Each structure stands twice: as C-alpha cells, then as structure tokens.
N, C-alpha and C positions, 0 to 999 in steps of 0.2 A: 778708108783713109781719113785721117783726122782733118777737121776743118779749122783753120787758124784765123784768129782775129787779133786786134790790137786795141789798146786804150788810146794811143795817139800815133799819128803818122810818124814812122821812123822809130817807134818804140818797140819793145820786145813783143813778139807774136806768141800766141798761146792757143791751145785747144782746151776745151772744158769737158769734164765728165758730166753726164746728165744727172748724176747723183750729187755733185759737188759744184754747183754754180756759185761763183764768187759774187760778192756785192760791194756796195760802197764801203762797208766796214773793212774789208780786206785792203782796198785801195788807200783808205785813210791810215790804216796801220802801217802799210808799206811806206807811206810818206812820213809818218810820225816818229819812227824809231831813230835813235841817234847811232849812226854808224861811224862816227869820227874815231879814227884809230883802230877800228875793229878789223881783225884779220880772219876770224872764224865766227860764223853765225849759224844758228840752227832754227828752223821753223818746225814747231811741234804740231803735227796734224796738218801737213802741208797741202793735202788734197792734190790738185793738178799743178801746184807749184807757182801760182801767180804771185804770191808775196815774195817768194824766193827770186823770181824774175825781177820784181820791182826793186829788191835790195841790190841785185847784181847790176841793174841799170843805174843805180845811184852811186855805187862805189866800184871802182876798177881794181881794188886791192883785196876786197873781202872774198872769202870762200864760203859758200852757203851749203849747208846740209839740210835736206828735207826728210822728215820722218813721217811716214804715213802707214796706217794699219791696213788700209784697203789696197789690195794688190793691184787692181786695175787702175786706181787713181795714182798709185806710185809709178806704175809703168807709164802712164800718161805724163806725169811730172818729168820723168826722165826723158821722154820724147820731146817735151817742151824745151828742156835744156839743150838737147841735141839740135833741135830745129833752130835755136838761136846761137849755135856755136859756143855754148857755155858749159859743155860737159866737163871741161878741164877745171872750171872754177866752181863746180857744184858736185854734190853727191846726193843721190836719192836712195833712201833706205826704206824697205818695207818692214815695219815693226811696230811694236806696241809701246806707247808712252809709259805704261805702267811697268815695263820691263827694261828701261833704259840702262839700268845698272848691269844688265847681262850683255849689253851690246856696245856701249860707249863708255869711254873713260871719264872719271869725275873731273869737273872744273876745266873741261877742254874747249869751252866756247866763250868768246867775249860778249856775244849778244845771243839771247834766247828770245824768240818771238812766237806768239800763238794767237790765232783767231779761233778760240775753242767753242765747243757746244755751249749754248747760252742757258739751256733749260735743265733744271735739276730733275732727277728721276720723279716720275709720277706727277709732273707739272707740264702745262702747255699741251698743245695738240701733238699727238704722236702720229707720224707718217706710217702708213702700212708698208712702205718700202723700207726694209731694214737698214740699207745704207744711208738713206736720207734721215731716218730716225737717229742713227748714230751721229750724223753730222750736226743735227740740231739739238739733241739731248744727251745727257750724260750716261749713255748706255755703255760705252767702252772706255770712258775717261771722265772722272769727276774733277771738280775744281781742285780738290785736295791732291789728286793724282798729278794734275798738271803742275801745280806749284812745287810739289815734291820733286818732279822730274826737272823742272827749271832750276831749282836750287842745286840739285846734284850736278847738272851739266854746266852751269854758269860758274866761271872762275870768280874768285874773291874780288870784289870791285867791279865785276861785270854787270851787264844790264839785262833786265827782263822786261819786254814790252808786250802789252796785251790790249785787245779791244774787247769790251764787255758790256753787259746790260747795266744801266744805272740802278735798277732796283736790287741788284745783287752786289753793289759796290762794297757794302759792309762785309759781306762774305769774302769778296776778293781780297780786301785789305787784311782781313783776319788770316786767311790762308797764306798770303804772301809773307806777312810778318812772322807767322808761325813756322815758316820754313826758312827764315833768315834773310828774306828779301824785303828791304825797306822801300815803301812807295815814296818816290822823290818828286815826280811831277805828274800832273793829271790835266786832261783837257776834256771838257764836256762838248758833245756834239748835239746840235739841234737842227731840225729841218729848216726853221726860219725863226725870226725874232719872237714870234708869238707862240712858239711850240715848246712843249716840255722836252727835256733831254731824251734823246733816243739811244745814244751810245756814250761810253766813256773810253778814252784812251789813257792808259796808265803805264808809266815806266818806273821800275824799281831798280835798286842796286843791291846786289848780294853783299851783305855785311855793311850796308850803308848806315849812316847816322840818321836819327829821326829828323824830319823836316820836309814837309810837302809843299811844293810850289803849284799853285792853281793858275793855269794859263788861260788866256782869253777864250771865250766860247767860240767854237767853230760853227758857223752858220752855213748850211748847204744852199739855201735859196734866199734871194732878195724878196722884199714884199710883193713885187710884181711877178714872182714865180721864176725869174731867171736865175742862173747860177751866180753865186757870189764870185768876186774876183779871186778869192783864195781857192775856191773849188776849181775855177778855170785854170789856175796855176798848177794845182795838184794833178789835174787831168791833162796838162800841157795844151790847153786850149787858148792860151794867151799868145 
C-alpha cells in the first residue's frame, strides 16, 4: 500500500516512486508556471504526478494530462490523482515523449510543462539503476525531443514552462527557438545570496515575438540558513 505525504497541511497528498523522488525544482516549477486562462495543460515526463497535483491545486478550471514513459510511475501518478479525488480533472498516459504525434493531437494544450533530465548523454554520473538513469540523463528523451514535443502539443500562443540547469541555458534557448517557442521570461534560482545559480525557470510562448524578461533572482535561503519568505510562501509555510 502506498504511503502518502504532503508539502503543506491541507494540500494535495502524494506517494512517490523510489526511482523518481521529486525535489525543490519540481515545487518551484509548479509554482512558476502561468496558468491564467488555461483550460488544458500537460506535464511531459510527469513521474508520480507531483507537478500535476500542484497545478491542480492552483487552478480549479484546468485539466491536466501527465505523460510518463515508465509504467510503474504512471500507475502511481494515476493513484495519486485518485487519492486526491482529481481523476475527473486529470488524465495519466503511459507513453513516450518522442512519439506524441502518434498519441495526442497537435496544438491541444494551453500549457506544456516539464522537469526534464538535466544531463546530456555521456555526461554526469550515470546511475546503475536504469530508471534513475533515465530520470537524470537524456537516455529516453533529449532536449531536442522535449522541445519538439512541446512545440507540437502547445497551441499557437500557448506557454511552455521548464526548469533546467544554468550551464545548459544556451542549449535550452537554442532548442526552444528552433522549435518555434520564444523564451519570454526567466528566473534564476540560487541557494543563497552568495551562491552561484543552481537552476533556471524559463517560460516561452509558441509563436511569440522576441523579448525576454529577466525576473528577480529567487533565493532559497537567508544568510542565517533559514528559508526565505518567498520559499515559505511557495511551500505554504507562512
């Protein structure tokens, strides 16, 4: 029987796969994306569905689809939706991001979101666990595959939001623009004021005009090591 936890009291409850443990990056992305006016959203590589749950907790009008290649993780995501009585507002599909043209109609989502693998092939430490290796590295989905799928699924004028590594930001922008998604806003994430960036949050618009808005840096910790007020708000600790 799955063991359920929650980010904040009264918030959505979730169980996690041992292969796909979510982190701060998923929580920040779930908070970052713009869901205003969105009726249909999709999380590419949804794992156990935590980002989908965060989206559904923020908007009562959006329907969220989760696409996950790992069958066990997809089953757990569906269980998480059912546990929170959100099955009617969600759909979990077991499938390959590289084959979305075979399973989903073009331009059918207002928002596409993803917390993808960060490491290119033959870089970084490779886990001996095949599922964990696929979650961390581009074994089953490259950055090009992801942006191609996002462009195909996102309606004209729709949004694509992603959390990624700062050292691959140039690659991310190149792939996004190459697939017709214009980066429109970006926020850098740092552990504290003295740390180098650890993550970037980026939102693009399919068919958007050039022009990138750089938003204030998001700090996770104060100088004394306590959570910043913004992080407390994101985690509903205020």
